[in-house]
MARBA-3410 file (N, C-alpha, C, O; in Angstrom, 1 decimal):
155
2.4,-1.8,10.2,2.6,-1.1,11.1,2.1,0.2,11.0,1.8,0.5,9.8 ~ 2.1,1.2,12.0,1.4,2.6,12.0,2.9,3.4,12.6,3.6,4.1,11.9 ~ 3.0,3.0,13.9,4.2,3.7,15.2,4.7,2.6,15.4,4.0,1.6,15.0 ~ 6.3,2.3,16.1,7.0,1.9,16.6,7.4,2.8,17.2,7.2,4.0,16.9 ~ 8.2,2.0,18.4,8.1,2.8,20.0,8.9,2.0,20.7,8.4,0.9,21.0
10.3,2.3,21.0,10.9,1.2,21.9,11.7,2.1,22.9,11.9,3.3,22.7 ~ 12.1,1.4,24.1,12.6,1.9,25.2,13.9,1.1,25.9,13.6,0.2,26.6 ~ 15.2,1.4,25.5,16.4,1.2,26.1,16.2,1.6,27.7,15.7,2.6,28.1 ~ 16.7,0.5,28.5,17.1,0.1,29.2,18.4,-0.9,29.8,18.7,-2.1,29.6 ~ 19.2,0.5,30.6,20.1,0.0,31.5,20.3,0.0,32.7,20.1,1.1,33.2
20.8,-0.9,33.5,21.0,-1.1,34.8,20.2,-0.1,35.6,20.6,0.9,36.2 ~ 18.7,-0.7,35.3,17.2,-0.6,35.6,16.7,0.7,35.5,16.1,1.4,36.3 ~ 17.0,1.0,34.5,16.7,3.0,34.4,16.6,3.0,32.4,17.2,2.5,31.5 ~ 15.6,3.7,32.5,15.3,3.5,30.7,16.1,4.9,30.5,15.9,5.9,31.2 ~ 17.0,4.9,29.6,17.9,5.9,29.0,17.9,6.3,27.6,18.7,7.1,27.1
17.0,5.7,27.0,16.9,6.0,25.7,15.6,5.6,25.0,15.1,4.5,25.2 ~ 15.1,6.6,24.2,14.1,5.8,23.6,14.1,5.8,21.9,14.8,6.8,21.5 ~ 13.3,5.0,20.9,12.8,5.4,19.5,11.4,5.1,18.8,10.7,4.1,18.6 ~ 11.3,6.4,18.5,9.7,6.3,18.0,9.4,7.2,16.7,9.7,8.4,16.3 ~ 8.7,6.4,16.3,7.8,6.9,15.0,6.9,6.6,14.1,6.5,5.5,13.9
6.4,7.5,13.5,5.0,7.1,12.8,5.6,6.2,11.6,6.8,5.9,11.6 ~ 4.8,5.9,10.9,4.7,4.7,9.7,4.2,4.9,9.1,3.1,4.9,9.6 ~ 4.0,5.3,7.7,3.0,5.3,6.8,2.6,4.2,5.9,3.0,4.2,4.7 ~ 1.7,3.3,6.5,1.5,2.2,5.9,1.1,2.1,4.7,0.1,2.7,4.4 ~ 1.6,1.2,3.9,0.9,0.4,2.5,-0.6,0.4,2.0,-1.0,0.3,0.9
-1.2,0.7,3.3,-2.5,0.2,3.5,-3.6,1.9,3.7,-2.9,2.9,3.7 ~ -4.8,1.9,3.7,-5.9,3.1,4.5,-6.1,2.3,5.5,-6.4,1.1,5.5 ~ -5.7,3.2,6.4,-5.8,3.2,7.9,-7.3,3.3,8.3,-7.9,4.4,8.6 ~ -8.0,2.0,8.3,-9.9,2.1,8.7,-9.9,2.6,9.9,-8.9,2.7,10.6 ~ -11.3,3.1,10.4,-11.8,3.4,11.4,-11.5,2.8,12.7,-11.2,3.4,13.7
-11.7,1.1,12.7,-11.9,0.6,13.2,-10.2,1.0,14.0,-10.1,1.4,15.2 ~ -8.8,0.7,12.9,-7.8,0.5,13.6,-7.4,2.2,14.3,-6.7,2.3,15.3 ~ -8.0,3.3,13.6,-8.1,4.7,14.2,-8.9,4.5,15.6,-8.7,5.4,16.4 ~ -9.5,3.8,15.7,-10.3,3.8,16.9,-9.6,3.3,17.7,-9.4,3.8,18.8 ~ -9.0,2.0,17.3,-8.0,1.4,18.4,-7.0,1.9,18.8,-6.7,1.7,19.9
-6.0,2.9,17.7,-4.9,3.2,18.1,-4.7,5.1,18.6,-4.1,5.7,19.4 ~ -5.6,5.5,17.3,-5.8,7.1,18.0,-4.8,7.2,16.8,-3.9,7.9,17.2 ~ -4.5,6.6,15.3,-3.8,7.1,14.6,-4.1,7.5,13.5,-3.6,6.5,13.0 ~ -4.4,8.1,12.7,-5.1,8.5,12.0,-4.0,8.5,10.1,-2.9,8.3,9.9 ~ -5.0,8.8,9.4,-4.1,8.7,7.9,-3.8,10.4,7.9,-3.0,10.8,7.0
-4.3,11.2,8.5,-3.1,12.7,8.7,-2.4,12.8,9.0,-1.6,13.7,8.5 ~ -2.0,11.8,10.3,-1.0,12.1,11.3,-0.1,11.1,10.4,1.1,11.3,10.6 ~ -0.2,10.2,9.5,0.8,9.4,9.0,1.3,10.2,7.6,2.4,10.1,7.1 ~ 0.5,10.9,7.3,0.3,10.9,5.8,1.8,11.7,5.1,2.0,11.7,3.9 ~ 3.0,12.4,6.6,4.6,12.6,5.9,5.0,12.1,6.4,6.1,12.4,6.7
4.6,10.9,6.8,5.7,9.7,7.8,6.5,8.7,7.1,5.7,8.4,6.1 ~ 7.2,8.2,7.0,8.4,7.3,6.5,7.7,5.8,6.3,7.3,5.3,7.3 ~ 7.7,5.3,5.1,7.3,3.8,5.2,8.5,3.4,5.9,9.6,3.9,5.9 ~ 7.9,2.0,6.5,8.8,1.0,7.4,10.0,0.6,6.8,10.9,0.0,7.5 ~ 10.5,0.7,5.3,11.4,0.6,4.8,12.6,1.0,4.9,13.7,0.4,4.8
12.0,2.8,4.9,13.0,3.9,5.5,13.5,3.4,6.6,14.7,3.2,6.7 ~ 12.7,3.2,7.5,12.8,3.2,9.5,13.4,2.0,9.9,13.7,2.0,11.1 ~ 13.6,0.7,9.1,14.0,-0.5,9.7,15.5,-0.2,9.9,16.1,-0.9,10.8 ~ 16.4,1.0,8.9,17.7,0.6,9.2,17.9,1.2,10.4,18.6,0.5,11.2 ~ 17.6,2.2,10.9,17.8,2.5,12.1,17.1,2.2,13.1,17.5,2.6,14.2
16.0,1.4,13.0,15.8,0.7,13.9,16.3,-0.3,14.4,16.1,-0.8,15.5 ~ 17.5,-0.8,13.3,18.1,-2.0,13.5,19.3,-1.8,14.3,19.8,-2.7,14.9 ~ 19.9,-0.2,14.5,20.7,0.5,14.8,20.6,0.4,16.0,21.4,0.0,16.8 ~ 19.0,1.0,16.4,19.1,1.0,17.7,18.9,-0.6,18.8,19.5,-0.8,19.9 ~ 18.1,-1.6,18.3,18.4,-2.7,19.0,19.9,-3.4,18.9,20.4,-4.1,19.7
20.4,-3.0,17.8,21.8,-4.0,18.2,22.5,-4.0,18.8,22.8,-3.0,19.5 ~ 22.9,-5.3,19.0,23.5,-6.0,20.7,22.4,-6.1,22.2,22.7,-6.5,23.3 ~ 21.4,-5.8,21.7,20.5,-6.1,22.6,19.6,-7.0,22.9,19.2,-7.7,21.9 ~ 18.9,-7.2,24.0,18.1,-8.2,24.5,16.4,-7.6,24.4,15.9,-6.8,25.2 ~ 16.0,-8.0,23.5,15.0,-7.5,23.1,13.5,-7.8,23.9,13.0,-9.0,23.9
13.0,-6.9,24.6,11.9,-7.5,25.9,10.6,-6.9,25.1,10.5,-5.9,24.5 ~ 9.5,-8.0,25.2,8.1,-7.5,24.8,7.5,-8.0,25.4,7.8,-8.8,26.3 ~ 5.8,-7.8,25.0,4.6,-8.5,26.2,4.4,-9.2,24.8,4.6,-8.8,23.7 ~ 4.0,-10.2,25.3,3.4,-11.2,24.0,4.1,-10.9,22.8,3.5,-10.6,21.7 ~ 5.7,-11.1,22.9,6.6,-11.4,22.0,6.5,-11.7,21.2,6.9,-11.0,20.3
5.9,-13.0,20.8,6.0,-13.7,19.7,5.0,-12.7,18.6,5.2,-12.6,17.4 ~ 4.0,-12.1,19.3,3.7,-10.9,18.2,4.2,-9.7,17.3,4.6,-9.6,16.2 ~ 4.2,-9.2,18.2,5.4,-8.0,17.9,6.9,-8.7,17.3,7.4,-8.0,16.5 ~ 7.4,-9.4,17.5,8.6,-10.0,17.3,8.0,-10.5,15.4,8.8,-10.1,14.6 ~ 7.1,-11.1,15.0,7.4,-11.5,14.2,6.5,-10.0,13.1,6.4,-10.1,11.9
6.1,-9.3,13.6,6.0,-8.0,12.6,7.6,-7.6,12.3,8.1,-7.4,11.2 ~ 8.1,-7.5,13.4,9.7,-6.9,13.2,10.6,-7.8,12.5,11.6,-7.1,12.1 ~ 10.8,-9.2,12.2,10.9,-10.1,11.5,10.7,-10.0,10.1,11.6,-10.2,9.3 ~ 9.7,-9.9,9.8,9.0,-9.8,8.3,9.3,-8.6,7.9,9.3,-8.5,6.7 ~ 9.8,-7.4,8.7,9.7,-5.8,7.9,11.5,-6.6,7.9,12.0,-7.1,6.9
12.0,-6.6,8.7,13.5,-6.2,8.7,14.3,-7.2,7.6,15.3,-6.9,7.0 ~ 13.6,-8.7,7.6,13.9,-9.3,6.5,13.4,-9.5,5.3,13.6,-10.6,4.7 ~ 12.3,-8.2,4.7,12.3,-7.3,3.7,13.0,-6.7,3.1,13.0,-6.7,1.9 ~ 14.1,-5.7,4.1,15.3,-5.2,3.8,16.3,-5.9,4.2,17.3,-5.4,4.8 ~ 16.3,-7.3,3.9,17.7,-7.8,4.1,18.6,-7.4,5.6,19.8,-7.2,5.7
17.7,-7.3,6.6,18.1,-7.6,7.8,17.7,-8.3,8.5,16.5,-8.2,8.6 ~ 18.5,-9.4,9.5,18.2,-10.2,10.3,18.4,-10.0,11.8,19.5,-9.7,12.3 ~ 17.1,-10.2,12.5,17.4,-10.2,13.6,17.3,-11.2,14.8,16.4,-11.9,15.1 ~ 18.6,-10.9,15.2,19.2,-12.4,16.0,19.1,-12.2,17.4,19.4,-13.1,18.1 ~ 18.6,-10.9,18.0,18.8,-10.2,19.3,17.7,-11.8,20.4,16.7,-12.4,20.0
18.1,-12.0,21.3,17.3,-12.9,22.5,16.3,-12.1,22.3,16.3,-10.9,22.0 ~ 15.4,-12.9,22.7,13.9,-12.1,23.0,13.5,-12.2,24.8,14.1,-13.2,25.3 ~ 13.0,-11.8,25.6,12.6,-11.9,26.6,11.1,-11.6,26.4,10.9,-10.9,25.4 ~ 9.9,-12.0,27.0,8.6,-11.8,26.8,7.8,-12.0,28.4,7.4,-12.9,29.1 ~ 7.9,-10.3,28.6,7.1,-10.3,29.9,5.2,-10.7,30.2,4.5,-10.2,31.1
5.0,-11.6,29.4,4.0,-12.0,29.6,4.2,-13.7,30.1,3.4,-14.3,30.8 ~ 5.3,-14.0,29.7,5.5,-15.1,30.0,6.2,-15.1,31.4,5.9,-16.1,32.1 ~ 7.0,-14.1,32.0,8.1,-13.8,32.8,6.5,-13.3,34.1,6.5,-13.4,35.3 ~ 5.4,-12.7,33.3,4.5,-12.5,34.6,4.0,-13.8,35.2,3.9,-14.2,36.3 ~ 3.6,-14.5,34.1,3.3,-16.0,34.4,3.9,-16.6,35.8,3.3,-17.1,36.8
5.4,-16.4,35.7,6.2,-17.0,36.6,6.5,-16.4,37.7,6.6,-16.9,38.8 ~ 6.6,-15.0,37.5,6.6,-14.1,39.2,5.7,-13.8,39.6,5.8,-13.3,40.7 ~ 4.3,-13.8,39.1,3.3,-13.2,40.0,1.7,-14.3,39.6,0.5,-14.1,39.3 ~ 2.2,-15.2,39.6,1.0,-16.7,38.9,-0.1,-16.3,40.1,-1.0,-17.2,40.1 ~ -0.4,-15.3,41.0,-1.5,-15.1,41.3,-2.4,-14.4,40.6,-3.6,-14.2,41.0
-1.8,-13.8,39.0,-2.8,-13.3,38.6,-3.6,-14.0,37.3,-2.9,-14.7,36.5 ~ -4.6,-13.9,37.1,-5.6,-14.5,36.6,-5.6,-14.5,35.0,-5.9,-15.4,34.2 ~ -5.1,-13.1,34.9,-4.7,-12.4,33.2,-3.4,-11.9,33.4,-3.0,-11.2,34.3 ~ -2.9,-12.3,32.6,-1.7,-11.9,31.9,-1.7,-10.9,30.5,-1.3,-11.2,29.4 ~ -2.2,-9.8,30.8,-2.2,-8.8,29.4,-1.1,-7.7,29.9,-0.6,-7.8,31.0
-0.9,-6.9,29.3,0.2,-6.0,29.9,-0.7,-4.6,31.1,-0.4,-3.9,32.1 ~ -2.0,-4.9,30.3,-3.1,-3.7,31.4,-2.9,-4.4,32.6,-2.4,-3.8,33.5 ~ -3.3,-5.6,32.7,-3.4,-6.4,33.9,-2.1,-6.5,34.9,-2.2,-6.6,36.2 ~ -0.8,-6.5,34.3,0.1,-7.2,34.9,0.8,-5.5,35.4,1.1,-5.4,36.6 ~ 1.0,-4.4,34.5,0.7,-3.2,34.7,0.1,-3.1,36.3,0.7,-3.4,37.4
-1.1,-2.8,36.1,-1.8,-2.6,37.2,-1.1,-3.3,38.8,-1.2,-2.6,39.9 ~ -0.5,-4.4,38.8,-0.3,-4.9,39.9,0.8,-4.3,40.2,1.0,-4.0,41.3 ~ 1.8,-3.8,38.9,2.9,-3.2,39.5,2.8,-2.0,40.1,3.6,-1.5,40.9 ~ 1.9,-1.3,39.6,1.6,0.2,40.1,2.0,0.9,38.8,2.3,2.1,39.1 ~ 2.0,0.5,37.4,2.6,0.9,36.7,1.5,1.8,35.7,0.5,1.3,35.2
1.8,3.2,35.5,1.0,3.7,34.4,0.9,3.2,32.8,1.9,3.3,32.1 ~ -0.6,2.6,32.5,-0.7,2.2,31.4,-1.8,2.7,30.9,-3.0,2.7,31.3 ~ -1.0,3.4,29.5,-2.3,4.2,28.5,-2.0,3.3,27.4,-0.9,3.2,27.1 ~ -3.3,2.6,26.7,-2.5,1.3,25.7,-2.6,2.4,23.8,-2.8,3.5,23.3 ~ -2.3,1.4,23.6,-2.3,1.4,22.1,-1.2,2.4,21.2,-1.0,2.3,20.0
-0.8,3.2,22.1,0.3,3.9,21.2,1.8,3.1,21.7,2.3,2.7,22.8 ~ 2.3,3.0,20.6,3.6,2.1,20.7,4.5,2.3,21.7,5.0,1.5,22.4 ~ 4.6,3.9,21.8,5.8,4.3,23.2,5.0,4.2,24.4,5.6,4.1,25.5 ~ 4.0,4.3,24.4,3.6,4.6,25.4,3.8,3.0,25.9,4.5,2.6,26.8 ~ 2.9,2.1,25.0,3.3,0.3,25.6,4.5,0.1,25.9,4.7,-0.7,26.7
5.6,0.8,25.3,6.7,0.6,25.2,7.6,0.7,26.7,8.6,0.1,27.2 ~ 6.9,1.6,27.1,7.3,2.3,28.7,6.6,1.4,29.3,7.1,0.3,29.6 ~ 5.5,1.6,29.5,4.7,0.2,30.6,5.6,-1.0,30.0,5.3,-1.8,30.9 ~ 6.2,-1.5,29.4,6.5,-2.9,29.3,7.9,-3.2,29.5,8.5,-4.3,29.5 ~ 8.7,-1.6,29.7,10.0,-1.5,30.2,9.5,-1.0,32.1,10.2,-1.2,33.2
8.4,-0.4,32.0,8.3,-0.2,33.8,8.1,-1.6,34.3,8.9,-1.8,35.3 ~ 7.1,-2.6,33.9,6.6,-4.0,34.3,8.0,-4.7,34.3,8.6,-5.3,35.2 ~ 8.3,-4.4,33.1,10.2,-5.3,33.0,11.2,-5.3,34.1,11.8,-6.2,34.6 ~ 11.4,-3.6,34.6,12.1,-3.1,35.8,11.6,-3.7,37.1,12.4,-3.9,38.0 ~ 10.4,-3.9,37.2,9.7,-4.3,38.7,9.5,-5.8,38.8,9.0,-6.3,39.8
10.1,-6.5,37.4,10.0,-8.0,37.6,11.1,-8.2,37.7,11.3,-9.3,38.3 ~ 12.3,-7.5,37.4,13.3,-7.9,37.8,13.6,-7.2,39.6,14.6,-7.4,40.2 ~ 13.1,-6.9,39.9,13.2,-6.4,41.5,12.5,-7.1,42.1,12.6,-7.2,43.3 ~ 11.7,-7.9,41.4,11.0,-9.1,42.1,11.7,-10.5,42.2,12.0,-11.1,43.3 ~ 12.0,-10.9,40.9,13.5,-11.7,40.8,14.1,-11.5,41.8,13.9,-12.0,42.9
14.8,-10.7,41.5,16.1,-10.6,42.5,15.6,-10.4,43.9,16.4,-10.0,44.7 ~ 14.4,-10.6,44.5,14.2,-10.6,45.8,13.9,-11.8,46.3,13.9,-11.9,47.5 ~ 13.6,-13.0,45.5,13.3,-14.7,45.2,14.7,-15.3,45.9,15.8,-15.2,45.6 ~ 14.2,-16.0,46.8,15.5,-16.5,47.6,15.8,-17.7,46.8,17.0,-18.0,46.9 ~ 15.1,-18.6,46.1,15.3,-19.6,45.2,15.4,-19.9,43.8,14.7,-20.7,43.1
16.8,-19.1,43.5,17.0,-19.1,42.0,18.2,-19.9,41.9,19.2,-19.9,42.7 ~ 17.8,-20.9,40.6,18.9,-21.4,40.3,19.0,-20.8,38.7,18.1,-21.1,37.9 ~ 19.9,-20.0,38.2,20.5,-19.7,36.8,21.5,-20.7,35.9,22.7,-20.6,36.2 ~ 20.9,-21.5,34.9,21.8,-22.1,34.3,21.8,-21.4,33.0,21.1,-20.5,32.5 ~ 23.4,-22.2,32.4,23.1,-22.0,30.7,24.0,-23.1,30.4,24.1,-23.5,29.2
END
């Protein structure tokens, strides 16, 4: 992890965000720098993940977590939270799975394709940009779901 970005959504509006660069325990190679745009220089004075986890856990406390391809992101979050003796108990929704249900006509359900479908701006590979795009996609999906005529909610 070289960056964490998260956006809180309440009543269909983005209301708060959490973002920080992370100084990793490894050298950022050229491939990762090209992919993310994050360089060694950018993170040299940033905190380690162990210092960020307590604040991040406060930020997500009591929230339903939403991510695109949630299994990937949640693996990292749980691993680093557990290392700092935190347990992530939040419910998790995956916009990739929701896209398969709400937009079955899409051939690919990557965040880029889903964002394009919902006319959401998407500048990939920076954590906060991805979080904003996912939040906007989720908001649009919820509008689509509310418009459906044949929804049954069970518990």
